N, C-alpha and C positions, 0 to 999 in steps of 0.2 A: 392363333390362340389355341391352347390345349383344350381338349373336350372331354377329358376323363371325368372331371367332377361336374355333374350336371344339376344336382339337386340343391336348390338354394334353401331348403328347409332341413330341420334336424329330426327326421322321422324316426320314430321309435322302433319301427319294424313290423308292428301289428296293426297300424292304422288302416291300411288297405284291406287286410283280412277282416277287421272289425266292420269296416264300411260295407264290404260285400255282403257280410252276414246280415247287417242291419237293413241294407237296401233290398235284399231278397225278401225280407219280411214286409216290405212296403206294398207288395202285390199291386193292385190297381190304383192305389192312393196317389194323388198328385204330389210331386216333390215339394211344392210350395206349402202344402198342408202338412206333409209328413215331417218336414224339418223341425216343426215346433214340437211334435210328438217326441222325436228323438233327442233334440237338444234340451228339452225340458227334463227328460229322464236322465240325461248325462249330468245336468246340473244337480238334480236330486241325489244321484249316486255319489257325486263328489262331496257335497256337504254332509251326507250321511256317513261316508267313510271318515271324513275329518272328525266328525262328532264322535263316532264309535271308537276311534283311536284314543281320544282324550277320555272318553267314558271308561274304557278299559284301564287306563292309567289311574284314574280316580278310584275305581273299584278296588284296585290292588293296594291303594293307600288307605289304611284303616282310619286315618285322621281326616279323610275327605268324603264328601257326599257326591257320588256320581250323578245325582239328579238335581244338583244345585245349579240353576241356570247361570248364575253369576260366574261360576268357574269357567264357563265357556265364553261368555261375552267379554270377559276381561282379557282374553287372549285372541280376540277377533275370530272365534270359531262360532258358526251359526248354531243356535240352540235348536235341536230337532226333537219335537214331541214324539212320544212312543209310537203313535199311529202313523208317523211319517218316516220312521227309520227303515232303512233298506231291508233289513232282515225280516221285518214284518211284511213288507210288500212281496219279498221273494217267497215267503212261505205261503202267500196267497196268490201267486202268479197264475195258477191254473183255475182260480175261482172266477166265475162269470162276472163277479162284481169288481174285478180288478181295476176297471176304469174309474169307478166311483171311489175306490180306496185311494187311488193316486190323486184324484181331484181333492179329496179330503186332506191328503198329505200336503199338497201344495197350499191349500187354504190355511192349514195349521202352521206351516212354516212362515207364511207371510204375516200371520197374526203375531208370531213371536219375534219376528225380525223386520222391523218397520222400514229398514233401508231398501227392502225389495218388495214392499207392499204394492200390489197391483201389477207386478211384473211377470210372475210365473204363469204358464199356461194351465188352464183349469177346465179343459173340455175333453178329458179322456173317456168320460162316460157316454159320449154321444153315440147314438146307434150306428152311425156310418163307420166307426172305428172297430175293426175286427178284434174282439177281446182275446181270442186264442193267440193271434199274432202279437198282440200287446203283451200278453204274458210271456211269450217266447222272447220278446225284446227285453223284458225285465230279466229273464234268465241269462240272456246274452251278456248284458252289462254286469251281471252279478259276478262274472268271472274276471272282470278287469278292475284292479285296484286303481282308484283315481285320487282320493283325498288323503291317504295316509302320508306320514312324514317323508318317506322315501319317494313316493310318487310326486309329492309337491316339490321336492328338491330337483326333480327332473322335469317339472312342469308337464307331467303326463296329461293332466286334464286340459290344460291350455292348448297343448299341441293337438290332442284328439279333437277338441272343440273347433279349433282353427281348421284342421283338416276336413272335418265334416262341413263346416261353413263353405269351404271352397268346393267340395264335391256337390253340395246342394246347388251352389251357384252354377256349376257346370250342367247339372241336370235341368235346371230351370231355364238356362240360357237367357235370352233377352227379356223373358217374362219376369225375371227376378228383380227388376228395377236396378237401383244403384247401390244396393246395400253392401256389396262385397268388393273390395279392392284386392287384387292379387298381392300376395305377400312380398314378392320381389319388388313390385312398384312401391309399396309402403316402405320397404327397407331403403330404397333409394331416396325417397322423400325425407325420411327421418335421418338417415346418415348424412345427407347433404346439409340440412339446416342445424343439426346437432343441438337438440333441445335439452341442454344440461340443467337449466334452472329457469324459473319464471313461469308465466302463464301460457298454456297451450290451448288453443281454441279451434274447434271444428264445428261450424254452423250447419253442417249436413253430415253428421257423424256416422250414419249407417250402423254397422254392428260393432264399431269401436276399435277397428284394427289399427288406426293411426295411434290411438292412445296406448294400446298394448305394446306396439313396437317402440314407442317412445320410452316406456318403462324398461323394456328390454335393453334399449340402447344405453340408458343411464346405468343400469346394473352391469352391463358388459364393460363399460368404461370406468367402473369403480366409483360412480357417483351415488348420491343419496336420493332415494325415491321421494323423500319429503321435500326436496328442493323444487319440485314442480307442482303446479296446480292445474287441474284439468277441467275444461269447460266444453260442453257440447250441446247441440240442439238437433232434433230430428222430427220431421213432420209425419212420418209413418209410425203409427203407434206399435205395430207388430215389430218393426225393425228396432224401435226404441227399446222394446223389451229384450230383444236379442242383445243389444248393446249393454243394457243394465246387467244382464246375466253374464255376458262376456267379461265385464269389468269386475263383477262381484266374485266370480270364481277365482280371480287372480288377486283379490284383496286390494284393488285399485280404488282409492278414494277419488270421487269426482262429483261434478255437478252437471248432470245430464238432464235437459229439459225437453218436454214434448208439448207441442200444440199443433193442431191440424192446419193452421194457417202457414206455418213455416217461417224461416228466418227473414224473408223479405217483408212479410206483412205483419208479423208479430215477433219481432226480435226479442228473444228471452234475455239477452244480455246487452241492452242498449248502451250502457255506459262502460262496457268492458273494453279495455285496451290490452291486447295480448302481446307477449314477446314473440310468440310463434303462432302462425296459422297453418294448419295441415288439413287438406280437404280433397275429396273427390266428389265434386258437385254433380248433380244431374244435368250435364252439359247439353247444349243445343235444345233446351226445353222451350217449346213454343207457347206453352200455356202457364207461364209463371206469374201472370197477372200484372204485367208491366204497364198496361193501360191505366192502372189505378195508382201508379207511382211515377208520374211524369215529373213531379217536383219533389225532390228528396235530397236531404243533406249529404247522402252517400255518393251522389253522382258528381263528384268533384271534377272528373275528367271528361264528362259528357253524358248525355242522357242515353241509356242503353235502349236498343230496339225492343218493341213489345213482342216481337215474334222469335226472340232468341235471348236466353238468359245469361250467356257466357260473360259478357262484359258487365252485367249487373253483379254476378258472383265476384268477379275480380275486384270491383270497386267496393263491394261489401267486405271482402277480406281486408283491403287496404284501410277501410274505415275503422276496422277493429284492431289495427296494428299500432303499437307504440311508435314514437318517433324514430326509434332505432330497431323496430321489429323486422322480422323476416317471415315470408310466406312461401310455402311450397304446395303446389296443387296440380291436379290433373285437369286437362281440358281437351277439347277436340282440336285436331290439327287446323281446322278452318279458322280458329281464333288467331292464328299466326299471320294470316294474309287477307282475311275478309275485309272488303271495302263497303259492304252493303249496310244501309240503315245506320250510318254514323259509326260503325265499328272501327273503320279505318281511322277516323278522326280521334276516337277515344284512345286507340292504340298509339297514335302519334303523340298525343298529349302525355301519355304515360312514359313513352320513350324519351321525350324531351324533358320530362320531369326526373329522368335518370333513376327510374324505379326498377327496370328490368335487369336483373343480375345474371341470370342464366336461363337458357331454353334447351330442353332435350326433346328430340323427336324419337318416339318409341317404335318398336317393331309392331306389326299388326298381330292379331290373334292372342294378345296377352290377356284381354278382358273377356270374361265369360258372358257379360251382359251388355257389352257395347260393341257394335259391329264397326263403327266408324274409327278411323285412325286417331290415336291420342298422343298427347305430348305432355311434358311437365314444365310448368312455369315456376321460376324462383324470383321473388321480388325482395328488394331490400330498400327500406325507407331511407337509409343513410349509409352510403358506401364509404364514408370517411369518418366513421365514428370511433376509430382507434382499435376496434376489435380485430380487424384484419388489415391487409394491405389496402391502401387507398385505391379505389377502383372507379373514381369519378369518370363518367362518360364512357365506361367500358362494359361490354356484355360478352359473356362466354356462350358460344353455341356448340352443342354436342349432338352428333347424329349417330344413333345406334339402331337405326331401322333394320339393319342386317344382323343384329345380335340375336342370341337365343337359339333354341332348338325345339323341334316339334315333339310335343308329348304325345299327341295323336293328330289326327287329320285336321282338327279344328283349333287346337290350342298350343300355344308356345310358352316356354318358360325361359328365364334368364339364368345363366350360370353364375355361381358365386364370384368367380374371377372377373366376369363381365361387370357385375355390380360394383366390385372393388375398383375396376378400371374407371368407371364413370365417376364414382364418388371421390376417388383419389385425385383425379384430374381437376375436379372442382376445388378441392382443398389446397392443392398445389397452386392453382390459379389465384386463389384468395390470399396466398402467402402464408399458409398455416404450417408449412414444412420448409426444410432447408433446400428441397429440390427446386429446380428452376423450371418454370412452365414453358412448354413449347407447343406450338400448333402442330397438329398431326393431320395430314391430308386425308380427307374423307371421314375424319372422326371429330376433331375439335378445332375451334379457332376463336381467339380473342379479338373482338371487333370494336372499333371506336364509334362514337355517335355519328361522325361525319360519313362513315361508310354505310351505316344503316340508313342515313338520309338519302344516299345515292341509290339505295334499293327501294326507295319509296316506303320506308318504314316497315318493310317485310321482316318478320321474325322467323322465317323458315330457315332452319340450320343449313339445308342443302344449298341455299343461295350463297353461303359463306365458306363452308368447310371444304367444298370441292368434292372430288370423287376419287375413290381408291383405284389403284392400278388393276389391270385385268387379272394379274397373278393373285393379288390379295382377295379379289372377288371369287376367284376359282377356289382358293383355299377355304373360304367361308362356305361356299357351296358344297365342297366335299365333306366338310365337317357336318353340315346339316343333313347331307345325304347319308352319312354313316349313322347318324342318330336315328334317321327314319328307317334305315335298314334294320337296325337293332330292334326298333319298335315293331316293325313288321314281323320279325322272327318270333318275338314274344307273343304276338297276336295270333300267329298261324302255326303254333307248335304242332297242332294235331292235323295239319294239312300241309305236309312237306311239298307236295306237288304244286299246290296253289301258291305257296310261299315262294318257291323257286321261280315260278313263272312270273309273278309280280315283280320280284327283284330283278330278274333278267330284263323285263320290259323297262324298268326304271333305269337300268344301267345303259340302255340304248340312248337315253336322253342326255347322258353325261358327255 
C-alpha cells in the first residue's frame, strides 16, 4: 500500500503553529484544566466573529439596525452583547481584570442565548490563572479569523477545535477519561453505517465527535442535514459542556442531556428507538454499578457481569435500536473472546441471534486515553430488511492491526487510503456496489454461523482471516520504518549526529 498520503484530516496549515503558541502559554497549568480556558476562548472568538460580520453588514445598510437582536437570531447567529464582543476583550487584554471581563462576557452570552445556558466556562477570574498569560492568549486568538463567512465555508473553527481536542487528549493521556475518539476511528464508524437519515444516538457522547462526523458525512454525500435527528447523553458535566460547545459552533441542532448517574442508571431517552447508534463507551469499566441492575429489561441476551460494563453497553445499544437499526461502536478486544462471568454466554446468544454484522480489530496506539487494544463492533438488527444484500447467518471479519503509521513514539494514525480500504470492503460485502466481494488472506473474510460455532463463538478476526505472507509483512514493516525515519529527521533537525546514529541503529534491526 502506498504511504505518500498519511494525514486523514484536512489541516489548514496553521493548527500546529497555533497549538504550540497556545500550549506555550499554559506554563505549569494542568492540560485538563487549561483545555477549558482555551476552548472557551475559541468558542467566544467564533461567535464574536460571526456576529461582527453581520453587524458590519447591517451597519452599512441604512435601513437596518445593527443592534437589533432579531436580525441575528433569525439567521442563527448568536447575539453578542457589547461587553462580550471580541474587540472589547482585545482592547482590555493587558488589563489585570481581563479574567473578570471574560467571565462577564460568558454570562452575558448565556443570558441572551438560552440554547447554551450553563454551558460556557466562567472561571477565568480565579487567582490561579495567570492574567498576563490569559491576555496573551486573547491576543493570540485575535489574529485568527474563525467565524466570518469565508472561515465558516472552510470550517476553520471546527477544524481548529477538533485539532485542539485531539492535542489535549494526547497531553492528558489516560487521565483524560473517554471524552475523545480519534478522528480516523470516528470516520470508519460513520462511513460504515452511513447515517443518511433518521435518529442517531450516542448514550456516552463525550465531546460529540460522532455527531460532527455524521453531519460531515451527510454533507459530503449531498444529503440534507435536516434529515437526521441527534440524541446524546453524557455523565461528565465538563465533557457535556465540551460537547454542547462543539455542536453549537457548527450549528448542529441536537438533544444532548446530562445527569451524573449516567445512561445505565438514569436513561435520559428511555423510549428512544434509534436508526443508528454510534458510541465509544468507557469500556472495561469495573465500577458501573451493575450490582444494582441485576434485573433489567435491557439484558435480553444475558445478565452482564458486575465487574465489567462491556456487555451491558452492547445490550444498552441494542435496546435503543429500531427493529432494522444499525450500531457501530468501540470496545476492548477482550470482548471478542472473554468467557468470564457470563460474557461468553451473552456473546453466544447475540451471535445465534444473528446480530453481529462485522468485527474490525484495530492497531494499537490509536487512542490517547486507552492503553488496551480496541476493536469495532457493527450490529444489525435485521440483515434481510431489503436495504442491502441478504446476509443472514454471515459475519464479516476485518483485521487491520498492522495498518497505520507512527506519528510519534506513542501514537499511531490511519492513512486515508487505509480507511477507504476498510469501509469499501464492508460496502462491497453488503452488496452496495457492482464489485464482487472476495476474501483477502490476512485482511478480511466472510464467515458463516457454523464456522463461528466451531471456533466456540470467538469473534477474534485473527481466528478467521489467516495471516499475510512474509513478503507482505516485510512491505508493511518497511512502510512504517520509512514513516518513523521521517519523523525522527523532523525531531532531530538540530542534532544531525544524534539523528544519524539513531537511524543507523534502527537500520540494523531491519
